[in-house]
Gaussian input, Z-matrix of N, CA and C with variables (Angstrom, degrees):
# hf/3-21g

backbone

0 1
 N
 C     1     B1
 C     2     B2     1     A1
 N     3     B3     2     A2     1     D1
 C     4     B4     3     A3     2     D2
 C     5     B5     4     A4     3     D3
 N     6     B6     5     A5     4     D4
 C     7     B7     6     A6     5     D5
 C     8     B8     7     A7     6     D6
 N     9     B9     8     A8     7     D7
 C    10    B10     9     A9     8     D8
 C    11    B11    10    A10     9     D9
 N    12    B12    11    A11    10    D10
 C    13    B13    12    A12    11    D11
 C    14    B14    13    A13    12    D12
 N    15    B15    14    A14    13    D13
 C    16    B16    15    A15    14    D14
 C    17    B17    16    A16    15    D15
 N    18    B18    17    A17    16    D16
 C    19    B19    18    A18    17    D17
 C    20    B20    19    A19    18    D18
 N    21    B21    20    A20    19    D19
 C    22    B22    21    A21    20    D20
 C    23    B23    22    A22    21    D21
 N    24    B24    23    A23    22    D22
 C    25    B25    24    A24    23    D23
 C    26    B26    25    A25    24    D24
 N    27    B27    26    A26    25    D25
 C    28    B28    27    A27    26    D26
 C    29    B29    28    A28    27    D27
 N    30    B30    29    A29    28    D28
 C    31    B31    30    A30    29    D29
 C    32    B32    31    A31    30    D30
 N    33    B33    32    A32    31    D31
 C    34    B34    33    A33    32    D32
 C    35    B35    34    A34    33    D33
 N    36    B36    35    A35    34    D34
 C    37    B37    36    A36    35    D35
 C    38    B38    37    A37    36    D36
 N    39    B39    38    A38    37    D37
 C    40    B40    39    A39    38    D38
 C    41    B41    40    A40    39    D39
 N    42    B42    41    A41    40    D40
 C    43    B43    42    A42    41    D41
 C    44    B44    43    A43    42    D42
 N    45    B45    44    A44    43    D43
 C    46    B46    45    A45    44    D44
 C    47    B47    46    A46    45    D45
 N    48    B48    47    A47    46    D46
 C    49    B49    48    A48    47    D47
 C    50    B50    49    A49    48    D48
 N    51    B51    50    A50    49    D49
 C    52    B52    51    A51    50    D50
 C    53    B53    52    A52    51    D51
 N    54    B54    53    A53    52    D52
 C    55    B55    54    A54    53    D53
 C    56    B56    55    A55    54    D54
 N    57    B57    56    A56    55    D55
 C    58    B58    57    A57    56    D56
 C    59    B59    58    A58    57    D57
 N    60    B60    59    A59    58    D58
 C    61    B61    60    A60    59    D59
 C    62    B62    61    A61    60    D60
 N    63    B63    62    A62    61    D61
 C    64    B64    63    A63    62    D62
 C    65    B65    64    A64    63    D63
 N    66    B66    65    A65    64    D64
 C    67    B67    66    A66    65    D65
 C    68    B68    67    A67    66    D66
 N    69    B69    68    A68    67    D67
 C    70    B70    69    A69    68    D68
 C    71    B71    70    A70    69    D69
 N    72    B72    71    A71    70    D70
 C    73    B73    72    A72    71    D71
 C    74    B74    73    A73    72    D72
 N    75    B75    74    A74    73    D73
 C    76    B76    75    A75    74    D74
 C    77    B77    76    A76    75    D75
 N    78    B78    77    A77    76    D76
 C    79    B79    78    A78    77    D77
 C    80    B80    79    A79    78    D78
 N    81    B81    80    A80    79    D79
 C    82    B82    81    A81    80    D80
 C    83    B83    82    A82    81    D81
 N    84    B84    83    A83    82    D82
 C    85    B85    84    A84    83    D83
 C    86    B86    85    A85    84    D84
 N    87    B87    86    A86    85    D85
 C    88    B88    87    A87    86    D86
 C    89    B89    88    A88    87    D87
 N    90    B90    89    A89    88    D88
 C    91    B91    90    A90    89    D89
 C    92    B92    91    A91    90    D90
 N    93    B93    92    A92    91    D91
 C    94    B94    93    A93    92    D92
 C    95    B95    94    A94    93    D93
 N    96    B96    95    A95    94    D94
 C    97    B97    96    A96    95    D95
 C    98    B98    97    A97    96    D96
 N    99    B99    98    A98    97    D97
 C   100   B100    99    A99    98    D98
 C   101   B101   100   A100    99    D99
 N   102   B102   101   A101   100   D100
 C   103   B103   102   A102   101   D101
 C   104   B104   103   A103   102   D102
 N   105   B105   104   A104   103   D103
 C   106   B106   105   A105   104   D104
 C   107   B107   106   A106   105   D105
 N   108   B108   107   A107   106   D106
 C   109   B109   108   A108   107   D107
 C   110   B110   109   A109   108   D108
 N   111   B111   110   A110   109   D109
 C   112   B112   111   A111   110   D110
 C   113   B113   112   A112   111   D111
 N   114   B114   113   A113   112   D112
 C   115   B115   114   A114   113   D113
 C   116   B116   115   A115   114   D114
 N   117   B117   116   A116   115   D115
 C   118   B118   117   A117   116   D116
 C   119   B119   118   A118   117   D117
 N   120   B120   119   A119   118   D118
 C   121   B121   120   A120   119   D119
 C   122   B122   121   A121   120   D120
 N   123   B123   122   A122   121   D121
 C   124   B124   123   A123   122   D122
 C   125   B125   124   A124   123   D123
 N   126   B126   125   A125   124   D124
 C   127   B127   126   A126   125   D125
 C   128   B128   127   A127   126   D126
 N   129   B129   128   A128   127   D127
 C   130   B130   129   A129   128   D128
 C   131   B131   130   A130   129   D129
 N   132   B132   131   A131   130   D130
 C   133   B133   132   A132   131   D131
 C   134   B134   133   A133   132   D132
 N   135   B135   134   A134   133   D133
 C   136   B136   135   A135   134   D134
 C   137   B137   136   A136   135   D135
 N   138   B138   137   A137   136   D136
 C   139   B139   138   A138   137   D137
 C   140   B140   139   A139   138   D138
 N   141   B141   140   A140   139   D139
 C   142   B142   141   A141   140   D140
 C   143   B143   142   A142   141   D141
 N   144   B144   143   A143   142   D142
 C   145   B145   144   A144   143   D143
 C   146   B146   145   A145   144   D144
 N   147   B147   146   A146   145   D145
 C   148   B148   147   A147   146   D146
 C   149   B149   148   A148   147   D147
 N   150   B150   149   A149   148   D148
 C   151   B151   150   A150   149   D149
 C   152   B152   151   A151   150   D150
 N   153   B153   152   A152   151   D151
 C   154   B154   153   A153   152   D152
 C   155   B155   154   A154   153   D153
 N   156   B156   155   A155   154   D154
 C   157   B157   156   A156   155   D155
 C   158   B158   157   A157   156   D156
 N   159   B159   158   A158   157   D157
 C   160   B160   159   A159   158   D158
 C   161   B161   160   A160   159   D159
 N   162   B162   161   A161   160   D160
 C   163   B163   162   A162   161   D161
 C   164   B164   163   A163   162   D162
 N   165   B165   164   A164   163   D163
 C   166   B166   165   A165   164   D164
 C   167   B167   166   A166   165   D165
 N   168   B168   167   A167   166   D166
 C   169   B169   168   A168   167   D167
 C   170   B170   169   A169   168   D168
 N   171   B171   170   A170   169   D169
 C   172   B172   171   A171   170   D170
 C   173   B173   172   A172   171   D171
 N   174   B174   173   A173   172   D172
 C   175   B175   174   A174   173   D173
 C   176   B176   175   A175   174   D174
 N   177   B177   176   A176   175   D175
 C   178   B178   177   A177   176   D176
 C   179   B179   178   A178   177   D177
 N   180   B180   179   A179   178   D178
 C   181   B181   180   A180   179   D179
 C   182   B182   181   A181   180   D180
 N   183   B183   182   A182   181   D181
 C   184   B184   183   A183   182   D182
 C   185   B185   184   A184   183   D183
 N   186   B186   185   A185   184   D184
 C   187   B187   186   A186   185   D185
 C   188   B188   187   A187   186   D186
 N   189   B189   188   A188   187   D187
 C   190   B190   189   A189   188   D188
 C   191   B191   190   A190   189   D189
 N   192   B192   191   A191   190   D190
 C   193   B193   192   A192   191   D191
 C   194   B194   193   A193   192   D192
 N   195   B195   194   A194   193   D193
 C   196   B196   195   A195   194   D194
 C   197   B197   196   A196   195   D195
 N   198   B198   197   A197   196   D196
 C   199   B199   198   A198   197   D197
 C   200   B200   199   A199   198   D198
 N   201   B201   200   A200   199   D199
 C   202   B202   201   A201   200   D200
 C   203   B203   202   A202   201   D201
 N   204   B204   203   A203   202   D202
 C   205   B205   204   A204   203   D203
 C   206   B206   205   A205   204   D204
 N   207   B207   206   A206   205   D205
 C   208   B208   207   A207   206   D206
 C   209   B209   208   A208   207   D207
 N   210   B210   209   A209   208   D208
 C   211   B211   210   A210   209   D209
 C   212   B212   211   A211   210   D210
 N   213   B213   212   A212   211   D211
 C   214   B214   213   A213   212   D212
 C   215   B215   214   A214   213   D213
 N   216   B216   215   A215   214   D214
 C   217   B217   216   A216   215   D215
 C   218   B218   217   A217   216   D216
 N   219   B219   218   A218   217   D217
 C   220   B220   219   A219   218   D218
 C   221   B221   220   A220   219   D219
 N   222   B222   221   A221   220   D220
 C   223   B223   222   A222   221   D221
 C   224   B224   223   A223   222   D222
 N   225   B225   224   A224   223   D223
 C   226   B226   225   A225   224   D224
 C   227   B227   226   A226   225   D225
 N   228   B228   227   A227   226   D226
 C   229   B229   228   A228   227   D227
 C   230   B230   229   A229   228   D228
 N   231   B231   230   A230   229   D229
 C   232   B232   231   A231   230   D230
 C   233   B233   232   A232   231   D231
 N   234   B234   233   A233   232   D232
 C   235   B235   234   A234   233   D233
 C   236   B236   235   A235   234   D234
 N   237   B237   236   A236   235   D235
 C   238   B238   237   A237   236   D236
 C   239   B239   238   A238   237   D237
 N   240   B240   239   A239   238   D238
 C   241   B241   240   A240   239   D239
 C   242   B242   241   A241   240   D240
 N   243   B243   242   A242   241   D241
 C   244   B244   243   A243   242   D242
 C   245   B245   244   A244   243   D243
 N   246   B246   245   A245   244   D244
 C   247   B247   246   A246   245   D245
 C   248   B248   247   A247   246   D246
 N   249   B249   248   A248   247   D247
 C   250   B250   249   A249   248   D248
 C   251   B251   250   A250   249   D249
 N   252   B252   251   A251   250   D250
 C   253   B253   252   A252   251   D251
 C   254   B254   253   A253   252   D252
 N   255   B255   254   A254   253   D253
 C   256   B256   255   A255   254   D254
 C   257   B257   256   A256   255   D255
 N   258   B258   257   A257   256   D256
 C   259   B259   258   A258   257   D257
 C   260   B260   259   A259   258   D258
 N   261   B261   260   A260   259   D259
 C   262   B262   261   A261   260   D260
 C   263   B263   262   A262   261   D261
 N   264   B264   263   A263   262   D262
 C   265   B265   264   A264   263   D263
 C   266   B266   265   A265   264   D264
 N   267   B267   266   A266   265   D265
 C   268   B268   267   A267   266   D266
 C   269   B269   268   A268   267   D267
 N   270   B270   269   A269   268   D268
 C   271   B271   270   A270   269   D269
 C   272   B272   271   A271   270   D270
 N   273   B273   272   A272   271   D271
 C   274   B274   273   A273   272   D272
 C   275   B275   274   A274   273   D273
 N   276   B276   275   A275   274   D274
 C   277   B277   276   A276   275   D275
 C   278   B278   277   A277   276   D276
 N   279   B279   278   A278   277   D277
 C   280   B280   279   A279   278   D278
 C   281   B281   280   A280   279   D279
 N   282   B282   281   A281   280   D280
 C   283   B283   282   A282   281   D281
 C   284   B284   283   A283   282   D282
 N   285   B285   284   A284   283   D283
 C   286   B286   285   A285   284   D284
 C   287   B287   286   A286   285   D285
 N   288   B288   287   A287   286   D286
 C   289   B289   288   A288   287   D287
 C   290   B290   289   A289   288   D288
 N   291   B291   290   A290   289   D289
 C   292   B292   291   A291   290   D290
 C   293   B293   292   A292   291   D291
 N   294   B294   293   A293   292   D292
 C   295   B295   294   A294   293   D293
 C   296   B296   295   A295   294   D294
 N   297   B297   296   A296   295   D295
 C   298   B298   297   A297   296   D296
 C   299   B299   298   A298   297   D297
 N   300   B300   299   A299   298   D298
 C   301   B301   300   A300   299   D299
 C   302   B302   301   A301   300   D300
 N   303   B303   302   A302   301   D301
 C   304   B304   303   A303   302   D302
 C   305   B305   304   A304   303   D303
 N   306   B306   305   A305   304   D304
 C   307   B307   306   A306   305   D305
 C   308   B308   307   A307   306   D306
 N   309   B309   308   A308   307   D307
 C   310   B310   309   A309   308   D308
 C   311   B311   310   A310   309   D309
 N   312   B312   311   A311   310   D310
 C   313   B313   312   A312   311   D311
 C   314   B314   313   A313   312   D312
 N   315   B315   314   A314   313   D313
 C   316   B316   315   A315   314   D314
 C   317   B317   316   A316   315   D315

   B1=1.5361
   B2=1.5208
   B3=1.4116
   B4=1.4080
   B5=1.5295
   B6=1.3445
   B7=1.5261
   B8=1.4751
   B9=1.2656
   B10=1.4359
   B11=1.5586
   B12=1.3775
   B13=1.5147
   B14=1.5070
   B15=1.3027
   B16=1.5182
   B17=1.5317
   B18=1.4302
   B19=1.5069
   B20=1.4397
   B21=1.3414
   B22=1.4944
   B23=1.4624
   B24=1.3876
   B25=1.4436
   B26=1.5574
   B27=1.2745
   B28=1.5509
   B29=1.4872
   B30=1.3689
   B31=1.4832
   B32=1.5962
   B33=1.3480
   B34=1.4239
   B35=1.5743
   B36=1.2794
   B37=1.4543
   B38=1.4212
   B39=1.4197
   B40=1.5004
   B41=1.5210
   B42=1.3227
   B43=1.4432
   B44=1.5185
   B45=1.2574
   B46=1.5866
   B47=1.4883
   B48=1.2897
   B49=1.5797
   B50=1.4631
   B51=1.3483
   B52=1.4877
   B53=1.4657
   B54=1.2883
   B55=1.4946
   B56=1.5372
   B57=1.3707
   B58=1.3374
   B59=1.5664
   B60=1.3936
   B61=1.4964
   B62=1.3854
   B63=1.3867
   B64=1.5242
   B65=1.4564
   B66=1.2937
   B67=1.4205
   B68=1.5119
   B69=1.3818
   B70=1.4208
   B71=1.5866
   B72=1.2742
   B73=1.3989
   B74=1.4932
   B75=1.3626
   B76=1.4866
   B77=1.4057
   B78=1.4691
   B79=1.4563
   B80=1.4815
   B81=1.3048
   B82=1.4553
   B83=1.5210
   B84=1.3263
   B85=1.4109
   B86=1.5914
   B87=1.3663
   B88=1.4329
   B89=1.5137
   B90=1.4325
   B91=1.4684
   B92=1.4961
   B93=1.3301
   B94=1.4451
   B95=1.5286
   B96=1.3764
   B97=1.4559
   B98=1.6677
   B99=1.2749
   B100=1.4536
   B101=1.4870
   B102=1.2594
   B103=1.5169
   B104=1.5667
   B105=1.1352
   B106=1.5732
   B107=1.5141
   B108=1.3569
   B109=1.4753
   B110=1.5644
   B111=1.3124
   B112=1.4805
   B113=1.4577
   B114=1.2720
   B115=1.5545
   B116=1.4922
   B117=1.3714
   B118=1.5920
   B119=1.5855
   B120=1.2636
   B121=1.4173
   B122=1.5207
   B123=1.3153
   B124=1.4814
   B125=1.5047
   B126=1.3405
   B127=1.3471
   B128=1.4874
   B129=1.3172
   B130=1.5049
   B131=1.4955
   B132=1.2996
   B133=1.4127
   B134=1.5901
   B135=1.4368
   B136=1.4020
   B137=1.5421
   B138=1.2597
   B139=1.4217
   B140=1.5317
   B141=1.3825
   B142=1.3328
   B143=1.6456
   B144=1.2174
   B145=1.5341
   B146=1.3867
   B147=1.4141
   B148=1.4736
   B149=1.6507
   B150=1.3290
   B151=1.5483
   B152=1.4566
   B153=1.3397
   B154=1.5060
   B155=1.4552
   B156=1.3875
   B157=1.4317
   B158=1.4639
   B159=1.2800
   B160=1.5683
   B161=1.4225
   B162=1.3510
   B163=1.4221
   B164=1.5700
   B165=1.1590
   B166=1.5304
   B167=1.5177
   B168=1.2904
   B169=1.4599
   B170=1.5670
   B171=1.2696
   B172=1.5193
   B173=1.5319
   B174=1.2709
   B175=1.3711
   B176=1.4995
   B177=1.2836
   B178=1.4815
   B179=1.5679
   B180=1.4266
   B181=1.3644
   B182=1.5264
   B183=1.4279
   B184=1.4658
   B185=1.5143
   B186=1.3593
   B187=1.4102
   B188=1.5256
   B189=1.3623
   B190=1.4383
   B191=1.4497
   B192=1.3320
   B193=1.5289
   B194=1.5456
   B195=1.3686
   B196=1.3889
   B197=1.4089
   B198=1.3955
   B199=1.4330
   B200=1.5768
   B201=1.3080
   B202=1.5207
   B203=1.4569
   B204=1.2492
   B205=1.4035
   B206=1.6361
   B207=1.2982
   B208=1.4782
   B209=1.4432
   B210=1.3381
   B211=1.5236
   B212=1.6851
   B213=1.2949
   B214=1.5186
   B215=1.3660
   B216=1.3745
   B217=1.5051
   B218=1.5781
   B219=1.2710
   B220=1.4584
   B221=1.5709
   B222=1.3305
   B223=1.5336
   B224=1.5435
   B225=1.2412
   B226=1.4465
   B227=1.5540
   B228=1.2720
   B229=1.4669
   B230=1.5326
   B231=1.3678
   B232=1.3928
   B233=1.6715
   B234=1.3660
   B235=1.4470
   B236=1.4902
   B237=1.2146
   B238=1.5270
   B239=1.5090
   B240=1.2938
   B241=1.4703
   B242=1.4174
   B243=1.3360
   B244=1.5980
   B245=1.5535
   B246=1.2910
   B247=1.5978
   B248=1.5247
   B249=1.3976
   B250=1.4812
   B251=1.4249
   B252=1.3879
   B253=1.4577
   B254=1.4279
   B255=1.3498
   B256=1.5049
   B257=1.5106
   B258=1.2819
   B259=1.3661
   B260=1.5993
   B261=1.2422
   B262=1.4149
   B263=1.4453
   B264=1.3779
   B265=1.5143
   B266=1.4653
   B267=1.4271
   B268=1.4471
   B269=1.6072
   B270=1.2941
   B271=1.4793
   B272=1.6543
   B273=1.3220
   B274=1.4696
   B275=1.5632
   B276=1.3239
   B277=1.5696
   B278=1.4985
   B279=1.2509
   B280=1.4644
   B281=1.4807
   B282=1.3632
   B283=1.5573
   B284=1.5367
   B285=1.2823
   B286=1.5496
   B287=1.5332
   B288=1.3505
   B289=1.5195
   B290=1.4114
   B291=1.2647
   B292=1.5927
   B293=1.5539
   B294=1.4194
   B295=1.5519
   B296=1.4820
   B297=1.3270
   B298=1.4146
   B299=1.4900
   B300=1.3113
   B301=1.3698
   B302=1.5369
   B303=1.3637
   B304=1.4927
   B305=1.5069
   B306=1.3539
   B307=1.3765
   B308=1.4923
   B309=1.4079
   B310=1.4030
   B311=1.6240
   B312=1.3873
   B313=1.5277
   B314=1.4391
   B315=1.3690
   B316=1.4411
   B317=1.4695
   A1=102.29
   A2=115.85
   A3=125.15
   A4=105.98
   A5=111.21
   A6=116.35
   A7=105.51
   A8=113.56
   A9=120.88
   A10=114.01
   A11=111.85
   A12=115.25
   A13=107.98
   A14=112.83
   A15=114.73
   A16=105.29
   A17=104.76
   A18=113.01
   A19=111.18
   A20=121.25
   A21=123.30
   A22=119.08
   A23=115.06
   A24=119.86
   A25=115.10
   A26=117.23
   A27=123.49
   A28=104.64
   A29=115.01
   A30=124.73
   A31=110.42
   A32=112.33
   A33=122.75
   A34=109.56
   A35=117.89
   A36=120.99
   A37=110.69
   A38=115.08
   A39=123.95
   A40=108.21
   A41=110.65
   A42=114.69
   A43=116.98
   A44=118.03
   A45=117.66
   A46=110.60
   A47=109.50
   A48=116.71
   A49=114.43
   A50=118.43
   A51=120.41
   A52=111.57
   A53=118.58
   A54=124.96
   A55=105.06
   A56=118.04
   A57=122.31
   A58=108.12
   A59=116.85
   A60=122.92
   A61=100.47
   A62=114.78
   A63=125.54
   A64=108.51
   A65=115.71
   A66=126.12
   A67=112.79
   A68=115.57
   A69=120.87
   A70=109.42
   A71=112.85
   A72=123.10
   A73=108.32
   A74=117.76
   A75=123.60
   A76=113.52
   A77=111.87
   A78=122.88
   A79=113.09
   A80=123.38
   A81=128.02
   A82=110.04
   A83=125.17
   A84=121.30
   A85=105.47
   A86=112.30
   A87=119.74
   A88=111.65
   A89=115.56
   A90=113.26
   A91=106.35
   A92=116.49
   A93=124.19
   A94=111.80
   A95=118.65
   A96=110.52
   A97=101.27
   A98=115.60
   A99=121.63
   A100=112.97
   A101=116.07
   A102=124.27
   A103=113.64
   A104=114.68
   A105=119.41
   A106=107.38
   A107=116.55
   A108=121.61
   A109=104.35
   A110=108.97
   A111=122.44
   A112=108.15
   A113=122.66
   A114=129.26
   A115=107.25
   A116=105.85
   A117=110.27
   A118=107.26
   A119=116.79
   A120=127.43
   A121=110.52
   A122=123.07
   A123=122.65
   A124=112.76
   A125=118.58
   A126=122.93
   A127=119.39
   A128=118.39
   A129=127.64
   A130=111.65
   A131=119.25
   A132=121.45
   A133=109.52
   A134=111.51
   A135=117.68
   A136=108.89
   A137=118.51
   A138=121.85
   A139=110.80
   A140=123.26
   A141=120.36
   A142=112.53
   A143=117.25
   A144=119.28
   A145=116.70
   A146=116.04
   A147=117.13
   A148=108.51
   A149=113.05
   A150=119.20
   A151=112.36
   A152=115.55
   A153=118.32
   A154=118.62
   A155=119.27
   A156=123.43
   A157=115.29
   A158=119.29
   A159=126.96
   A160=106.95
   A161=106.59
   A162=119.77
   A163=116.59
   A164=123.15
   A165=125.30
   A166=105.91
   A167=117.48
   A168=121.20
   A169=112.73
   A170=118.47
   A171=126.16
   A172=106.67
   A173=119.19
   A174=130.50
   A175=113.61
   A176=118.53
   A177=121.22
   A178=104.20
   A179=119.87
   A180=119.52
   A181=113.35
   A182=113.10
   A183=123.55
   A184=108.17
   A185=113.25
   A186=117.93
   A187=111.10
   A188=115.42
   A189=118.79
   A190=109.87
   A191=110.70
   A192=119.04
   A193=107.58
   A194=117.96
   A195=118.59
   A196=114.83
   A197=123.91
   A198=126.14
   A199=107.24
   A200=113.87
   A201=120.88
   A202=109.30
   A203=124.10
   A204=130.75
   A205=110.65
   A206=117.06
   A207=116.46
   A208=107.92
   A209=115.55
   A210=124.08
   A211=108.18
   A212=110.46
   A213=114.97
   A214=119.37
   A215=118.54
   A216=114.28
   A217=106.90
   A218=112.78
   A219=116.98
   A220=111.26
   A221=122.23
   A222=121.80
   A223=111.65
   A224=117.49
   A225=127.31
   A226=108.99
   A227=122.38
   A228=123.05
   A229=108.95
   A230=115.68
   A231=118.97
   A232=108.07
   A233=110.62
   A234=112.75
   A235=107.08
   A236=117.63
   A237=125.74
   A238=109.62
   A239=116.46
   A240=124.49
   A241=109.06
   A242=119.69
   A243=125.71
   A244=102.60
   A245=115.76
   A246=118.34
   A247=105.97
   A248=108.62
   A249=115.80
   A250=106.99
   A251=117.73
   A252=122.33
   A253=110.29
   A254=121.66
   A255=121.09
   A256=108.55
   A257=115.31
   A258=122.65
   A259=108.09
   A260=123.81
   A261=125.54
   A262=114.74
   A263=114.35
   A264=124.74
   A265=117.24
   A266=114.33
   A267=111.43
   A268=108.69
   A269=116.17
   A270=119.03
   A271=104.67
   A272=113.23
   A273=117.80
   A274=107.58
   A275=112.22
   A276=117.10
   A277=105.73
   A278=118.61
   A279=131.04
   A280=114.76
   A281=116.56
   A282=111.40
   A283=100.27
   A284=110.11
   A285=123.90
   A286=103.21
   A287=114.04
   A288=119.08
   A289=110.32
   A290=122.63
   A291=123.44
   A292=98.59
   A293=110.29
   A294=119.85
   A295=103.57
   A296=119.73
   A297=127.38
   A298=107.73
   A299=120.15
   A300=130.75
   A301=111.17
   A302=117.18
   A303=118.35
   A304=110.04
   A305=119.52
   A306=122.21
   A307=110.28
   A308=116.78
   A309=123.51
   A310=112.49
   A311=116.76
   A312=119.11
   A313=107.61
   A314=115.43
   A315=123.37
   A316=107.60
   D1=140.53
   D2=171.26
   D3=-107.07
   D4=141.44
   D5=173.33
   D6=-145.19
   D7=147.96
   D8=176.79
   D9=-122.80
   D10=120.38
   D11=-178.33
   D12=-136.48
   D13=152.85
   D14=-173.81
   D15=-85.41
   D16=146.41
   D17=-179.93
   D18=-72.24
   D19=145.83
   D20=-177.61
   D21=-52.62
   D22=-44.51
   D23=-178.77
   D24=-72.57
   D25=-5.54
   D26=-175.46
   D27=-80.95
   D28=142.50
   D29=-0.08
   D30=-89.46
   D31=161.69
   D32=178.59
   D33=-125.11
   D34=167.75
   D35=175.89
   D36=-114.08
   D37=147.91
   D38=170.92
   D39=-138.72
   D40=140.76
   D41=-179.38
   D42=-79.81
   D43=139.52
   D44=177.28
   D45=-45.31
   D46=134.19
   D47=178.53
   D48=86.53
   D49=-22.21
   D50=-178.42
   D51=-64.10
   D52=151.29
   D53=174.48
   D54=-122.43
   D55=122.38
   D56=-175.54
   D57=-134.21
   D58=141.75
   D59=176.37
   D60=-105.07
   D61=125.66
   D62=174.90
   D63=-104.19
   D64=154.59
   D65=174.34
   D66=-134.95
   D67=145.62
   D68=-175.20
   D69=-130.52
   D70=122.19
   D71=178.21
   D72=-88.05
   D73=114.05
   D74=171.63
   D75=-86.22
   D76=93.39
   D77=-174.46
   D78=-50.47
   D79=132.22
   D80=173.88
   D81=81.66
   D82=-7.95
   D83=-168.51
   D84=-83.91
   D85=148.79
   D86=179.14
   D87=-107.38
   D88=-22.02
   D89=-179.94
   D90=-146.93
   D91=140.27
   D92=176.50
   D93=-120.79
   D94=146.02
   D95=169.52
   D96=-161.68
   D97=176.90
   D98=-178.42
   D99=46.97
   D100=53.91
   D101=174.49
   D102=-64.78
   D103=141.00
   D104=-178.56
   D105=-162.97
   D106=168.90
   D107=168.15
   D108=-163.39
   D109=154.73
   D110=176.60
   D111=-124.00
   D112=149.37
   D113=175.21
   D114=-124.21
   D115=133.02
   D116=-179.86
   D117=-127.57
   D118=143.21
   D119=176.34
   D120=-126.86
   D121=123.31
   D122=-174.38
   D123=46.40
   D124=39.88
   D125=178.98
   D126=76.16
   D127=2.29
   D128=178.35
   D129=-100.70
   D130=136.27
   D131=178.47
   D132=-79.68
   D133=116.84
   D134=-175.83
   D135=-115.55
   D136=24.66
   D137=-171.40
   D138=-65.44
   D139=-37.18
   D140=-177.21
   D141=-68.84
   D142=-18.18
   D143=171.01
   D144=-100.21
   D145=-30.95
   D146=-172.97
   D147=-86.63
   D148=-26.06
   D149=173.42
   D150=-124.98
   D151=55.82
   D152=-171.74
   D153=-71.44
   D154=-26.90
   D155=-177.31
   D156=-121.65
   D157=168.60
   D158=179.26
   D159=74.31
   D160=-166.07
   D161=-171.73
   D162=-143.73
   D163=143.04
   D164=176.73
   D165=-71.01
   D166=142.62
   D167=176.65
   D168=-139.25
   D169=161.11
   D170=-178.72
   D171=-131.76
   D172=140.40
   D173=173.89
   D174=-144.50
   D175=102.34
   D176=-178.03
   D177=73.06
   D178=-119.80
   D179=179.75
   D180=-114.73
   D181=31.86
   D182=-179.03
   D183=-117.73
   D184=128.36
   D185=171.99
   D186=-111.18
   D187=128.75
   D188=-179.66
   D189=-112.81
   D190=134.60
   D191=-165.93
   D192=-88.20
   D193=161.57
   D194=159.67
   D195=-56.69
   D196=156.11
   D197=176.74
   D198=-53.12
   D199=138.68
   D200=175.05
   D201=-103.72
   D202=115.21
   D203=-178.02
   D204=-97.43
   D205=112.95
   D206=175.33
   D207=-77.90
   D208=136.42
   D209=-179.35
   D210=-64.71
   D211=139.42
   D212=176.10
   D213=-58.51
   D214=-17.19
   D215=178.36
   D216=-131.22
   D217=39.07
   D218=-179.81
   D219=-102.40
   D220=10.52
   D221=177.90
   D222=-47.06
   D223=134.37
   D224=179.16
   D225=81.65
   D226=-1.46
   D227=176.28
   D228=-84.39
   D229=159.38
   D230=171.90
   D231=-119.16
   D232=134.88
   D233=172.28
   D234=-104.51
   D235=137.34
   D236=169.31
   D237=-98.51
   D238=104.62
   D239=172.79
   D240=-87.92
   D241=124.42
   D242=-178.02
   D243=-117.33
   D244=92.35
   D245=168.83
   D246=-73.58
   D247=147.75
   D248=175.71
   D249=-138.49
   D250=151.79
   D251=-176.82
   D252=-162.36
   D253=144.70
   D254=163.99
   D255=-75.57
   D256=114.42
   D257=-175.05
   D258=-109.40
   D259=109.21
   D260=-175.90
   D261=43.64
   D262=42.15
   D263=178.24
   D264=89.10
   D265=-5.57
   D266=-178.89
   D267=-110.12
   D268=145.55
   D269=-179.83
   D270=-82.04
   D271=117.69
   D272=-176.38
   D273=-120.77
   D274=150.06
   D275=174.94
   D276=-134.38
   D277=154.70
   D278=170.19
   D279=-128.90
   D280=168.00
   D281=175.84
   D282=-132.00
   D283=137.20
   D284=177.63
   D285=-120.64
   D286=115.78
   D287=175.58
   D288=-87.80
   D289=123.57
   D290=-176.88
   D291=-121.79
   D292=116.89
   D293=173.25
   D294=-88.16
   D295=125.39
   D296=175.38
   D297=-88.29
   D298=128.65
   D299=-171.42
   D300=-121.57
   D301=141.27
   D302=174.50
   D303=-76.29
   D304=155.43
   D305=-169.17
   D306=-67.14
   D307=-29.64
   D308=-176.07
   D309=-86.82
   D310=-3.08
   D311=-176.01
   D312=-68.55
   D313=148.09
   D314=170.87
   D315=-95.16

């Protein structure tokens, strides 16, 4: 069964050009495998540029994503990050909304 729900801390902000490694704790999970994530902007998959390097990892019930790079001209855009993982035998997905902000924004 696949289900998609938003992560509690969502939405969050990230500054243009900033590179951040996010982690997700799968509450109550005893095993994780097949970690992955996709990134969308305006409905388009931008994973190959927004998560271009590194690898996804799991340890216990924590999934760590590849570094997420905010585009240099993406201020006021929203990225939808969709992490996925096999959690205790079930394929699960979540949504993390990342609002990209300009460095000078208040």
